[in-house]
MOPAC internal coordinates of N, CA, C and O (Angstrom, degrees):
PM7 1SCF
backbone

  N    0.0000 0     0.00 0     0.00 0    0    0    0
  C    1.4262 1     0.00 0     0.00 0    1    0    0
  C    1.5105 1   106.94 1     0.00 0    2    1    0
  O    1.2310 1   121.27 1   -40.72 1    3    2    1
  N    1.3634 1   115.18 1   139.28 1    3    2    1
  C    1.4264 1   119.46 1   176.51 1    5    3    2
  C    1.5240 1   111.15 1   -70.88 1    6    5    3
  O    1.2310 1   120.17 1   -33.34 1    7    6    5
  N    1.3012 1   117.28 1   146.66 1    7    6    5
  C    1.4534 1   120.40 1   179.34 1    9    7    6
  C    1.4778 1   115.46 1    85.09 1   10    9    7
  O    1.2310 1   119.09 1   167.85 1   11   10    9
  N    1.3142 1   119.35 1   -12.15 1   11   10    9
  C    1.4294 1   122.78 1   179.12 1   13   11   10
  C    1.5295 1   111.54 1  -121.42 1   14   13   11
  O    1.2310 1   121.39 1   -54.88 1   15   14   13
  N    1.2740 1   114.95 1   125.12 1   15   14   13
  C    1.4683 1   120.75 1  -177.87 1   17   15   14
  C    1.5014 1   105.69 1  -135.86 1   18   17   15
  O    1.2310 1   119.97 1   -56.08 1   19   18   17
  N    1.3092 1   117.66 1   123.92 1   19   18   17
  C    1.4744 1   123.59 1   178.50 1   21   19   18
  C    1.5145 1   109.83 1    54.63 1   22   21   19
  O    1.2310 1   120.13 1  -141.14 1   23   22   21
  N    1.3469 1   117.36 1    38.86 1   23   22   21
  C    1.4148 1   124.02 1   175.75 1   25   23   22
  C    1.5171 1   113.64 1    76.46 1   26   25   23
  O    1.2310 1   120.06 1  -169.73 1   27   26   25
  N    1.3177 1   117.48 1    10.27 1   27   26   25
  C    1.4602 1   120.45 1   179.00 1   29   27   26
  C    1.5044 1   112.53 1  -119.02 1   30   29   27
  O    1.2310 1   120.07 1   -43.43 1   31   30   29
  N    1.2910 1   117.47 1   136.57 1   31   30   29
  C    1.4535 1   120.00 1   178.44 1   33   31   30
  C    1.5412 1   108.77 1   -77.86 1   34   33   31
  O    1.2310 1   121.94 1   -41.64 1   35   34   33
  N    1.3056 1   113.89 1   138.36 1   35   34   33
  C    1.4617 1   120.60 1   176.83 1   37   35   34
  C    1.5662 1   107.86 1  -132.62 1   38   37   35
  O    1.2310 1   121.20 1   -28.76 1   39   38   37
  N    1.2845 1   115.32 1   151.24 1   39   38   37
  C    1.4624 1   118.31 1  -174.98 1   41   39   38
  C    1.5702 1   110.80 1   -78.32 1   42   41   39
  O    1.2310 1   121.67 1    -5.67 1   43   42   41
  N    1.3043 1   114.41 1   174.33 1   43   42   41
  C    1.4582 1   121.06 1   179.87 1   45   43   42
  C    1.5045 1   111.30 1   -59.98 1   46   45   43
  O    1.2310 1   122.58 1   134.94 1   47   46   45
  N    1.3285 1   112.67 1   -45.06 1   47   46   45
  C    1.4574 1   117.94 1  -179.51 1   49   47   46
  C    1.5276 1   112.81 1   -57.50 1   50   49   47
  O    1.2310 1   121.03 1   134.77 1   51   50   49
  N    1.3820 1   115.64 1   -45.23 1   51   50   49
  C    1.4871 1   120.76 1  -179.13 1   53   51   50
  C    1.5214 1   111.50 1   -64.28 1   54   53   51
  O    1.2310 1   120.77 1   146.16 1   55   54   53
  N    1.2977 1   116.13 1   -33.84 1   55   54   53
  C    1.4975 1   119.91 1   179.87 1   57   55   54
  C    1.4796 1   113.90 1   -88.06 1   58   57   55
  O    1.2310 1   121.15 1   173.31 1   59   58   57
  N    1.3655 1   115.40 1    -6.69 1   59   58   57
  C    1.4885 1   123.23 1  -178.51 1   61   59   58
  C    1.5535 1   107.66 1    61.32 1   62   61   59
  O    1.2310 1   120.67 1  -136.16 1   63   62   61
  N    1.3171 1   116.33 1    43.84 1   63   62   61
  C    1.4841 1   118.03 1   176.01 1   65   63   62
  C    1.5360 1   110.48 1   -94.80 1   66   65   63
  O    1.2310 1   120.96 1   -31.42 1   67   66   65
  N    1.3114 1   115.76 1   148.58 1   67   66   65
  C    1.4344 1   123.67 1   177.13 1   69   67   66
  C    1.4624 1   112.58 1  -115.77 1   70   69   67
  O    1.2310 1   119.36 1   -32.12 1   71   70   69
  N    1.2966 1   118.83 1   147.88 1   71   70   69
  C    1.4544 1   121.23 1   174.49 1   73   71   70
  C    1.5563 1   108.38 1   -67.61 1   74   73   71
  O    1.2310 1   122.86 1   -32.29 1   75   74   73
  N    1.3515 1   112.12 1   147.71 1   75   74   73
  C    1.5041 1   116.06 1  -178.99 1   77   75   74
  C    1.5557 1   111.00 1   -59.57 1   78   77   75
  O    1.2310 1   120.50 1   145.46 1   79   78   77
  N    1.2942 1   116.64 1   -34.54 1   79   78   77
  C    1.4743 1   120.29 1  -177.31 1   81   79   78
  C    1.5463 1   111.26 1   -64.97 1   82   81   79
  O    1.2310 1   120.82 1   153.96 1   83   82   81
  N    1.3381 1   116.04 1   -26.04 1   83   82   81
  C    1.5061 1   115.98 1   179.84 1   85   83   82
  C    1.5391 1   110.06 1   -80.08 1   86   85   83
  O    1.2310 1   120.39 1   161.89 1   87   86   85
  N    1.3033 1   116.85 1   -18.11 1   87   86   85
  C    1.4360 1   121.01 1   177.23 1   89   87   86
  C    1.5080 1   115.86 1   -96.85 1   90   89   87
  O    1.2310 1   120.99 1   179.20 1   91   90   89
  N    1.3191 1   115.71 1    -0.80 1   91   90   89
  C    1.4532 1   122.05 1  -176.91 1   93   91   90
  C    1.6245 1   108.79 1   -69.43 1   94   93   91
  O    1.2310 1   121.94 1   -44.99 1   95   94   93
  N    1.3160 1   113.90 1   135.01 1   95   94   93
  C    1.3888 1   119.49 1   178.08 1   97   95   94
  C    1.5749 1   111.58 1   -98.27 1   98   97   95
  O    1.2310 1   120.85 1     7.89 1   99   98   97
  N    1.3142 1   115.97 1  -172.11 1   99   98   97
  C    1.4723 1   120.79 1  -174.54 1  101   99   98
  C    1.5436 1   110.19 1   -62.79 1  102  101   99
  O    1.2310 1   119.82 1   156.17 1  103  102  101
  N    1.3368 1   117.96 1   -23.83 1  103  102  101
  C    1.4965 1   119.58 1  -177.25 1  105  103  102
  C    1.5308 1   108.31 1   -87.03 1  106  105  103
  O    1.2310 1   121.12 1   142.23 1  107  106  105
  N    1.3304 1   115.45 1   -37.77 1  107  106  105
  C    1.5004 1   119.83 1  -174.16 1  109  107  106
  C    1.5590 1   111.70 1   -72.52 1  110  109  107
  O    1.2310 1   120.23 1   140.99 1  111  110  109
  N    1.3372 1   117.16 1   -39.01 1  111  110  109
  C    1.4634 1   117.40 1  -175.53 1  113  111  110
  C    1.5430 1   115.62 1   -60.12 1  114  113  111
  O    1.2310 1   119.55 1   128.70 1  115  114  113
  N    1.3243 1   118.46 1   -51.30 1  115  114  113
  C    1.4741 1   116.37 1   176.94 1  117  115  114
  C    1.5317 1   114.58 1   -66.26 1  118  117  115
  O    1.2310 1   121.05 1   146.97 1  119  118  117
  N    1.3639 1   115.60 1   -33.03 1  119  118  117
  C    1.4794 1   117.05 1   179.68 1  121  119  118
  C    1.4764 1   111.10 1   -68.03 1  122  121  119
  O    1.2310 1   119.86 1   142.69 1  123  122  121
  N    1.3546 1   117.87 1   -37.31 1  123  122  121
  C    1.4858 1   120.50 1   178.76 1  125  123  122
  C    1.5132 1   109.31 1   -70.19 1  126  125  123
  O    1.2310 1   119.30 1   147.31 1  127  126  125
  N    1.3651 1   118.93 1   -32.69 1  127  126  125
  C    1.4423 1   122.61 1   179.35 1  129  127  126
  C    1.5411 1   111.83 1   -63.30 1  130  129  127
  O    1.2310 1   122.49 1   134.37 1  131  130  129
  N    1.4232 1   112.83 1   -45.63 1  131  130  129
  C    1.4276 1   117.65 1   177.90 1  133  131  130
  C    1.5564 1   112.06 1   -62.07 1  134  133  131
  O    1.2310 1   120.95 1   135.11 1  135  134  133
  N    1.3350 1   115.79 1   -44.89 1  135  134  133
  C    1.4030 1   120.46 1   178.39 1  137  135  134
  C    1.5251 1   114.23 1   -59.93 1  138  137  135
  O    1.2310 1   121.51 1   140.02 1  139  138  137
  N    1.3412 1   114.72 1   -39.98 1  139  138  137
  C    1.4878 1   119.88 1   177.40 1  141  139  138
  C    1.5215 1   111.75 1   -66.35 1  142  141  139
  O    1.2310 1   119.53 1   141.71 1  143  142  141
  N    1.2785 1   118.51 1   -38.29 1  143  142  141
  C    1.5524 1   119.96 1   176.30 1  145  143  142
  C    1.4553 1   110.31 1   -67.57 1  146  145  143
  O    1.2310 1   119.31 1   137.94 1  147  146  145
  N    1.3400 1   118.92 1   -42.06 1  147  146  145
  C    1.4529 1   121.75 1   178.92 1  149  147  146
  C    1.5327 1   111.51 1   -62.09 1  150  149  147
  O    1.2310 1   119.73 1   138.65 1  151  150  149
  N    1.2754 1   118.13 1   -41.35 1  151  150  149
  C    1.4550 1   123.00 1  -179.71 1  153  151  150
  C    1.5445 1   108.31 1   -67.01 1  154  153  151
  O    1.2310 1   118.94 1   137.04 1  155  154  153
  N    1.3149 1   119.62 1   -42.96 1  155  154  153
  C    1.4539 1   123.81 1   177.33 1  157  155  154
  C    1.5117 1   112.52 1   -57.38 1  158  157  155
  O    1.2310 1   121.32 1   146.29 1  159  158  157
  N    1.3257 1   115.07 1   -33.71 1  159  158  157
  C    1.4804 1   119.35 1  -179.00 1  161  159  158
  C    1.5606 1   110.63 1   -85.67 1  162  161  159
  O    1.2310 1   118.70 1  -177.14 1  163  162  161
  N    1.2987 1   120.09 1     2.86 1  163  162  161
  C    1.4271 1   124.45 1   179.55 1  165  163  162
  C    1.4593 1   117.28 1    89.31 1  166  165  163
  O    1.2310 1   119.80 1  -167.85 1  167  166  165
  N    1.3197 1   117.98 1    12.15 1  167  166  165
  C    1.4305 1   125.56 1   178.50 1  169  167  166
  C    1.5350 1   110.31 1   -92.01 1  170  169  167
  O    1.2310 1   123.59 1    13.80 1  171  170  169
  N    1.3836 1   110.71 1  -166.20 1  171  170  169
  C    1.4811 1   117.61 1   175.09 1  173  171  170
  C    1.4934 1   108.30 1  -101.98 1  174  173  171
  O    1.2310 1   121.60 1   -11.70 1  175  174  173
  N    1.3457 1   114.54 1   168.30 1  175  174  173
  C    1.4599 1   121.61 1   175.12 1  177  175  174
  C    1.5200 1   111.31 1   -78.59 1  178  177  175
  O    1.2310 1   118.65 1   173.15 1  179  178  177
  N    1.3137 1   120.18 1    -6.85 1  179  178  177
  C    1.4021 1   124.23 1  -175.96 1  181  179  178
  C    1.5218 1   110.15 1   -70.57 1  182  181  179
  O    1.2310 1   120.73 1   -63.69 1  183  182  181
  N    1.2983 1   116.20 1   116.31 1  183  182  181
  C    1.4667 1   119.91 1  -178.73 1  185  183  182
  C    1.5422 1   113.02 1   -71.21 1  186  185  183
  O    1.2310 1   120.20 1   163.31 1  187  186  185
  N    1.3607 1   117.21 1   -16.69 1  187  186  185
  C    1.4571 1   120.90 1   176.31 1  189  187  186
  C    1.5301 1   113.95 1   -82.98 1  190  189  187
  O    1.2310 1   120.58 1   164.43 1  191  190  189
  N    1.3103 1   116.50 1   -15.57 1  191  190  189
  C    1.4613 1   119.78 1   178.10 1  193  191  190
  C    1.5122 1   110.46 1   -78.94 1  194  193  191
  O    1.2310 1   120.44 1   -27.54 1  195  194  193
  N    1.3426 1   116.77 1   152.46 1  195  194  193
  C    1.4756 1   120.34 1   178.16 1  197  195  194
  C    1.5072 1   111.79 1   -57.65 1  198  197  195
  O    1.2310 1   120.93 1   -33.20 1  199  198  197
  N    1.3350 1   115.83 1   146.80 1  199  198  197
  C    1.4101 1   119.43 1   179.87 1  201  199  198
  C    1.5374 1   110.25 1   -61.16 1  202  201  199
  O    1.2310 1   118.65 1   -40.27 1  203  202  201
  N    1.2904 1   120.18 1   139.73 1  203  202  201
  C    1.4465 1   121.23 1  -176.73 1  205  203  202
  C    1.5297 1   113.13 1   -68.15 1  206  205  203
  O    1.2310 1   122.09 1   -36.65 1  207  206  205
  N    1.3543 1   113.61 1   143.35 1  207  206  205
  C    1.4556 1   119.83 1  -178.93 1  209  207  206
  C    1.5621 1   108.90 1   -73.16 1  210  209  207
  O    1.2310 1   121.25 1   -12.52 1  211  210  209
  N    1.3118 1   115.21 1   167.48 1  211  210  209
  C    1.4655 1   120.67 1  -177.50 1  213  211  210
  C    1.5380 1   110.91 1   -64.58 1  214  213  211
  O    1.2310 1   121.25 1   -53.40 1  215  214  213
  N    1.3358 1   115.22 1   126.60 1  215  214  213
  C    1.4960 1   117.74 1  -179.81 1  217  215  214
  C    1.5212 1   108.21 1   -70.51 1  218  217  215
  O    1.2310 1   121.82 1   -25.78 1  219  218  217
  N    1.3581 1   114.12 1   154.22 1  219  218  217
  C    1.4322 1   118.27 1   178.79 1  221  219  218
  C    1.5716 1   110.36 1   -61.72 1  222  221  219
  O    1.2310 1   121.49 1   -33.48 1  223  222  221
  N    1.2924 1   114.75 1   146.52 1  223  222  221
  C    1.4935 1   121.84 1   177.77 1  225  223  222
  C    1.4988 1   116.27 1    68.35 1  226  225  223
  O    1.2310 1   120.69 1  -169.32 1  227  226  225
  N    1.3712 1   116.28 1    10.68 1  227  226  225
  C    1.4713 1   121.06 1   175.04 1  229  227  226
  C    1.5283 1   105.45 1   -97.37 1  230  229  227
  O    1.2310 1   120.45 1   -43.02 1  231  230  229
  N    1.2713 1   116.74 1   136.98 1  231  230  229
  C    1.4527 1   122.06 1   179.29 1  233  231  230
  C    1.5330 1   110.95 1   -69.89 1  234  233  231
  O    1.2310 1   120.43 1   -37.96 1  235  234  233
  N    1.2490 1   116.79 1   142.04 1  235  234  233
  C    1.5175 1   122.59 1  -179.07 1  237  235  234
  C    1.5035 1   110.53 1   -52.14 1  238  237  235
  O    1.2310 1   121.04 1   131.52 1  239  238  237
  N    1.3418 1   115.61 1   -48.48 1  239  238  237
  C    1.5190 1   118.49 1  -176.31 1  241  239  238
  C    1.4810 1   110.34 1   -64.02 1  242  241  239
  O    1.2310 1   118.49 1   144.15 1  243  242  241
  N    1.2790 1   120.48 1   -35.85 1  243  242  241
  C    1.4936 1   123.40 1   176.52 1  245  243  242
  C    1.5458 1   110.48 1   -63.96 1  246  245  243
  O    1.2310 1   121.49 1   133.18 1  247  246  245
  N    1.3431 1   114.75 1   -46.82 1  247  246  245
  C    1.4657 1   119.81 1   178.03 1  249  247  246
  C    1.4952 1   111.48 1   -59.88 1  250  249  247
  O    1.2310 1   119.48 1   131.32 1  251  250  249
  N    1.3343 1   118.60 1   -48.68 1  251  250  249
  C    1.4630 1   121.28 1  -175.73 1  253  251  250
  C    1.5521 1   111.37 1   -69.74 1  254  253  251
  O    1.2310 1   120.85 1   149.80 1  255  254  253
  N    1.3754 1   115.97 1   -30.20 1  255  254  253
  C    1.4212 1   118.74 1   175.33 1  257  255  254
  C    1.5314 1   110.40 1   -66.89 1  258  257  255
  O    1.2310 1   119.70 1   138.29 1  259  258  257
  N    1.3056 1   118.17 1   -41.71 1  259  258  257
  C    1.4944 1   122.29 1   177.70 1  261  259  258
  C    1.5750 1   109.16 1   -66.59 1  262  261  259
  O    1.2310 1   121.91 1   140.69 1  263  262  261
  N    1.3681 1   113.95 1   -39.31 1  263  262  261
  C    1.4536 1   116.92 1   177.75 1  265  263  262
  C    1.5303 1   110.66 1   -59.22 1  266  265  263
  O    1.2310 1   119.81 1   134.53 1  267  266  265
  N    1.3458 1   117.98 1   -45.47 1  267  266  265
  C    1.4333 1   123.55 1   179.73 1  269  267  266
  C    1.5494 1   110.43 1   -63.22 1  270  269  267
  O    1.2310 1   119.93 1   137.99 1  271  270  269
  N    1.2962 1   117.74 1   -42.01 1  271  270  269
  C    1.4545 1   122.23 1   176.18 1  273  271  270
  C    1.5070 1   113.22 1   -60.84 1  274  273  271
  O    1.2310 1   121.75 1   138.50 1  275  274  273
  N    1.3396 1   114.25 1   -41.50 1  275  274  273
  C    1.4624 1   119.43 1   177.25 1  277  275  274
  C    1.5589 1   111.17 1   -67.98 1  278  277  275
  O    1.2310 1   120.48 1   141.78 1  279  278  277
  N    1.3121 1   116.69 1   -38.22 1  279  278  277
  C    1.4851 1   120.35 1   179.07 1  281  279  278
  C    1.5260 1   110.27 1   -66.33 1  282  281  279
  O    1.2310 1   119.45 1   140.48 1  283  282  281
  N    1.3811 1   118.66 1   -39.52 1  283  282  281
  C    1.4189 1   120.70 1   177.67 1  285  283  282
  C    1.5277 1   112.97 1   -67.73 1  286  285  283
  O    1.2310 1   120.87 1   140.44 1  287  286  285
  N    1.3063 1   115.93 1   -39.56 1  287  286  285
  C    1.4669 1   122.01 1   179.50 1  289  287  286
  C    1.5751 1   107.89 1   -69.40 1  290  289  287
  O    1.2310 1   119.94 1   143.58 1  291  290  289
  N    1.2915 1   117.73 1   -36.42 1  291  290  289
  C    1.4481 1   118.22 1   178.61 1  293  291  290
  C    1.5155 1   112.46 1   -69.73 1  294  293  291
  O    1.2310 1   120.58 1   145.04 1  295  294  293
  N    1.3426 1   116.49 1   -34.96 1  295  294  293
  C    1.4671 1   119.64 1   177.39 1  297  295  294
  C    1.5226 1   109.28 1   -70.35 1  298  297  295
  O    1.2310 1   118.11 1   145.53 1  299  298  297
  N    1.3557 1   121.20 1   -34.47 1  299  298  297
  C    1.4088 1   124.19 1   173.51 1  301  299  298
  C    1.5218 1   113.22 1   -66.31 1  302  301  299
  O    1.2310 1   121.38 1   143.71 1  303  302  301
  N    1.3302 1   114.96 1   -36.29 1  303  302  301
  C    1.4624 1   120.61 1   177.75 1  305  303  302
  C    1.5088 1   110.09 1   -66.48 1  306  305  303
  O    1.2310 1   120.02 1   133.95 1  307  306  305
  N    1.3404 1   117.56 1   -46.05 1  307  306  305
  C    1.4221 1   123.88 1  -179.35 1  309  307  306
  C    1.5585 1   109.38 1   -62.61 1  310  309  307
  O    1.2310 1   120.40 1   137.85 1  311  310  309
  N    1.3084 1   116.84 1   -42.15 1  311  310  309
  C    1.5067 1   118.64 1   179.89 1  313  311  310
  C    1.4958 1   109.35 1   -67.62 1  314  313  311
  O    1.2310 1   118.56 1   138.58 1  315  314  313
  N    1.3211 1   120.36 1   -41.42 1  315  314  313
  C    1.4601 1   120.40 1   179.16 1  317  315  314
  C    1.4972 1   111.42 1   -68.17 1  318  317  315
  O    1.2310 1   119.76 1   139.71 1  319  318  317
  N    1.3134 1   118.06 1   -40.29 1  319  318  317
  C    1.4831 1   120.44 1   176.82 1  321  319  318
  C    1.5015 1   110.83 1   -62.60 1  322  321  319
  O    1.2310 1   118.73 1   138.79 1  323  322  321
  N    1.3063 1   120.02 1   -41.21 1  323  322  321
  C    1.4475 1   125.15 1  -177.71 1  325  323  322
  C    1.5665 1   106.80 1   -63.95 1  326  325  323
  O    1.2310 1   120.48 1   136.84 1  327  326  325
  N    1.3513 1   116.70 1   -43.16 1  327  326  325
  C    1.4867 1   120.77 1   178.92 1  329  327  326
  C    1.5367 1   111.91 1   -59.88 1  330  329  327
  O    1.2310 1   121.91 1   136.42 1  331  330  329
  N    1.3626 1   113.94 1   -43.58 1  331  330  329
  C    1.4968 1   118.33 1  -179.45 1  333  331  330
  C    1.5606 1   108.49 1   -66.63 1  334  333  331
  O    1.2310 1   119.75 1   140.02 1  335  334  333
  N    1.3294 1   118.08 1   -39.98 1  335  334  333
  C    1.4565 1   120.75 1  -179.20 1  337  335  334
  C    1.5596 1   112.80 1   -66.38 1  338  337  335
  O    1.2310 1   122.17 1   141.15 1  339  338  337
  N    1.3738 1   113.46 1   -38.85 1  339  338  337
  C    1.4346 1   116.38 1   174.78 1  341  339  338
  C    1.5131 1   114.35 1   -66.02 1  342  341  339
  O    1.2310 1   120.68 1   141.37 1  343  342  341
  N    1.3303 1   116.30 1   -38.63 1  343  342  341
  C    1.4899 1   118.42 1   177.67 1  345  343  342
  C    1.5721 1   109.52 1   -68.29 1  346  345  343
  O    1.2310 1   120.31 1   141.38 1  347  346  345
  N    1.3285 1   117.02 1   -38.62 1  347  346  345
  C    1.4681 1   117.68 1   178.03 1  349  347  346
  C    1.5281 1   110.23 1   -66.12 1  350  349  347
  O    1.2310 1   119.81 1   139.03 1  351  350  349
  N    1.3028 1   117.97 1   -40.97 1  351  350  349
  C    1.5126 1   122.45 1  -179.39 1  353  351  350
  C    1.5870 1   107.30 1   -61.89 1  354  353  351
  O    1.2310 1   120.77 1   135.37 1  355  354  353
  N    1.3307 1   116.14 1   -44.63 1  355  354  353
  C    1.4801 1   120.06 1  -179.19 1  357  355  354
  C    1.5851 1   109.23 1   -61.73 1  358  357  355
  O    1.2310 1   122.37 1   135.64 1  359  358  357
  N    1.3049 1   113.07 1   -44.36 1  359  358  357
  C    1.4990 1   117.87 1   179.97 1  361  359  358
  C    1.5742 1   111.80 1   -61.98 1  362  361  359
  O    1.2310 1   121.95 1   140.87 1  363  362  361
  N    1.3114 1   113.88 1   -39.13 1  363  362  361
  C    1.4835 1   117.55 1   178.18 1  365  363  362
  C    1.5078 1   110.69 1   -66.71 1  366  365  363
  O    1.2310 1   121.11 1   136.58 1  367  366  365
  N    1.3490 1   115.48 1   -43.42 1  367  366  365
  C    1.4929 1   118.71 1  -179.03 1  369  367  366
  C    1.5139 1   109.88 1   -63.84 1  370  369  367
  O    1.2310 1   119.49 1   139.24 1  371  370  369
  N    1.3519 1   118.59 1   -40.76 1  371  370  369
  C    1.4748 1   122.09 1   177.39 1  373  371  370
  C    1.5478 1   109.32 1   -60.46 1  374  373  371
  O    1.2310 1   121.42 1   135.37 1  375  374  373
  N    1.2655 1   114.89 1   -44.63 1  375  374  373
  C    1.4866 1   118.65 1  -177.98 1  377  375  374
  C    1.5767 1   111.90 1   -67.85 1  378  377  375
  O    1.2310 1   121.23 1   147.49 1  379  378  377
  N    1.3289 1   115.25 1   -32.51 1  379  378  377
  C    1.4878 1   119.77 1   174.52 1  381  379  378
  C    1.5175 1   112.40 1   -66.80 1  382  381  379
  O    1.2310 1   120.82 1   148.77 1  383  382  381
  N    1.3392 1   116.04 1   -31.23 1  383  382  381
  C    1.4570 1   119.29 1  -179.61 1  385  383  382
  C    1.4995 1   112.98 1   -77.85 1  386  385  383
  O    1.2310 1   119.19 1   163.55 1  387  386  385
  N    1.2888 1   119.14 1   -16.45 1  387  386  385
  C    1.4565 1   124.12 1  -178.90 1  389  387  386
  C    1.5352 1   108.26 1   -75.58 1  390  389  387
  O    1.2310 1   118.69 1   -44.69 1  391  390  389
  N    1.3205 1   120.11 1   135.31 1  391  390  389
  C    1.4701 1   122.59 1   179.02 1  393  391  390
  C    1.5075 1   107.38 1   -74.34 1  394  393  391
  O    1.2310 1   121.44 1   -33.61 1  395  394  393
  N    1.3118 1   114.85 1   146.39 1  395  394  393
  C    1.4474 1   119.25 1   176.59 1  397  395  394
  C    1.4975 1   110.38 1   -79.06 1  398  397  395
  O    1.2310 1   121.09 1   -38.67 1  399  398  397
  N    1.3232 1   115.52 1   141.33 1  399  398  397
  C    1.4767 1   118.28 1  -177.87 1  401  399  398
  C    1.5149 1   109.68 1   -96.08 1  402  401  399
  O    1.2310 1   120.10 1   180.00 1  403  402  401

């Protein structure tokens, strides 16, 4: 368990632990933002699931603003993921061109 060593609780600083958000990269940040918005609207964090419908008692403008925020974050996530995949593909192609020793 984190924070417990030899039966004693120790703080994050003593264990040199970092919050997950400080370790998030360009792909994780927008993905987590979309998931957070979906969860706030009563849906699931699954990006493959349909976007949640407007919760009762939520104003239409608020819902559509959150919808637009989620769409922008999802576009940023897709662009970042595509960049990473292109870099990985290029790295694999370069490695394939190298002769085996």
